[in-house]
C-alpha positions in Angstrom: 21.2 56.3 12.6 24.6 54.5 12.8 25.2 52.4 15.9 27.1 54.1 18.7 30.8 53.7 18.6 32.8 52.7 21.5 35.6 55.0 22.7 39.0 54.4 21.2 41.1 51.8 23.0 44.1 53.1 24.9 47.2 52.8 22.7 49.4 49.9 23.4 52.9 50.6 24.5 55.2 50.7 21.4 57.4 47.8 20.5 60.9 48.7 19.4 62.4 46.0 17.2 66.1 45.4 16.8 66.6 43.4 13.6 69.5 41.1 13.1 69.0 39.1 9.9 71.6 37.3 7.9 69.3 36.1 5.2 70.2 37.6 1.8 73.4 39.1 3.3 71.7 41.4 5.7 72.9 42.5 9.2 74.6 40.2 11.7 74.7 41.3 15.4 77.8 40.7 17.4 79.2 42.3 20.5 77.0 44.0 23.1 73.7 45.9 23.2 72.2 47.5 26.3 68.7 49.0 26.4 68.0 51.8 28.9 64.3 51.2 29.3 63.7 52.1 33.0 61.7 55.2 32.0 60.3 53.9 28.7 56.8 52.3 28.7 57.2 50.1 25.6 58.9 46.8 25.0 62.0 45.9 23.0 62.2 42.8 20.8 65.5 41.5 19.5 64.9 39.5 16.3 67.6 37.1 15.2 66.7 35.7 11.8 69.0 33.5 9.7 72.1 31.5 10.5 74.3 33.1 13.2 72.2 36.3 13.0 73.0 37.0 16.7 76.5 35.6 17.2 78.6 36.0 20.3 76.1 38.7 21.4 75.2 40.1 24.8 71.8 41.7 25.1 70.8 43.4 28.4 68.0 45.7 29.5 67.5 47.9 32.6 64.0 46.2 32.9 64.5 42.7 31.5 60.7 41.9 31.7 60.1 44.5 29.0 62.7 42.9 26.6 62.6 39.6 24.7 64.6 37.8 22.0 63.2 35.8 19.1 65.5 33.3 17.3 64.3 31.9 14.0 65.2 30.7 10.5 68.7 29.5 11.2 70.4 26.6 12.8 71.4 28.3 14.9 70.0 31.8 14.5 71.3 32.6 18.1 74.8 31.4 18.7 76.4 32.1 22.0 73.8 34.7 23.0 74.0 36.0 26.6 71.0 37.6 28.3 70.3 38.6 31.9 66.7 37.7 32.9 65.4 38.2 29.3 62.9 35.8 27.7 64.3 34.0 24.7 62.1 32.1 22.2 63.8 29.6 20.0 61.7 28.4 17.1 62.5 25.6 16.6 64.7 24.8 19.6 67.6 24.2 17.2 67.6 27.9 16.4 69.5 28.5 19.7 72.9 27.2 20.6 75.0 28.0 23.6 72.7 30.6 25.2 73.5 31.9 28.6 71.2 33.6 31.1 72.6 34.2 34.6 69.1 34.4 36.0 67.8 31.1 34.7 67.4 29.2 38.0 67.5 31.6 40.9 65.3 34.6 41.5 66.1 35.3 45.1 69.1 37.5 45.8 68.6 38.0 49.6 70.6 35.1 50.9 
């Protein structure tokens, strides 16, 4: 007889990807984008691929811990990107220029 199978794993929360990719004349992201994810279980990933893929761009989420930004394949891929408590990965570090996060150094708001 075949070996017993384990029960199926619980599905992982979905990841929604926003793609900003200037390689081969594809889409550049500028302006503002807000994700209303307070009642959504999944994560949102902003991908900025290619030179100035995310340029003068503000990215915010209701629940910042469920959002992230990945900047790659451009020097810079993220240029003047503003987030509010959202993790940004710059690979390599030269992929990011002039990024702003108003939550970088203080987590306590009860002064």
